[in-house]
C-alpha angles and dihedrals in degrees: 000000000000131000124203114212124205125197114214126164091347090305123113117210132177106249099188141350114214118208114166117202115250101253092207093060107018117109115222109268097219140338100253094192092056097038096048107018096164092051091045092051090048091056090047089052092050090047092052093046092047093055094055111117095004124116108256092226090054090048091057093046091053092047092048093049095049090046089053091051093047092044091233106160093179094058093037091056092046096049098042087051091050091047092052091050088052091054101261112159123247090232093059093043090054092047098053091085091056100029094142090061093041102042092143089072091062136055120244088254092053091046091053090050092048091049090051090048090053093049097045093044090050093037093139091063100061109336115241107314116226092238091056093047093044091050091054092044089056091058102038133052115242090260093048090047091052090050091047090053090048089050091052091048090049098050090048088053092048090049090052092048092050094045095044093050094041096240111189121231113249095028097097109153096204 
């Protein structure tokens, strides 16, 4: 458990207490697909539209990276499994988490997509710096870039759904 403290007007208050459920013992909180089927279908639609025109291997790398950053074990397990089935190498899968230190495993295009994934996923830290956006724009057409952004938005939404509802890694119903 962690507590973030904020100092305002010489007064310290606890802003938030973070307690993550134990994924090994936590029961799912609700079945989002059944409880909000229209919203669930809308996210599926965005996900499908976002992938159009993007290389499937790149799609998985982006989804894996965002899931690392968001600490979403459910989505990380799902997308590493999908990437393996699609022929992705174990070396590259292991290097996604540290892609900046292992750039030689990834093409310039993939690196630009991973950098954009980092910036958009952590948007509250520093926004999306111009150099990150410009790097991605140099490797993707405007349409591809829009789809890449939509993909990043979508995986962040899926991560939040899985984390909020305490989805357990390895229980993918697909």
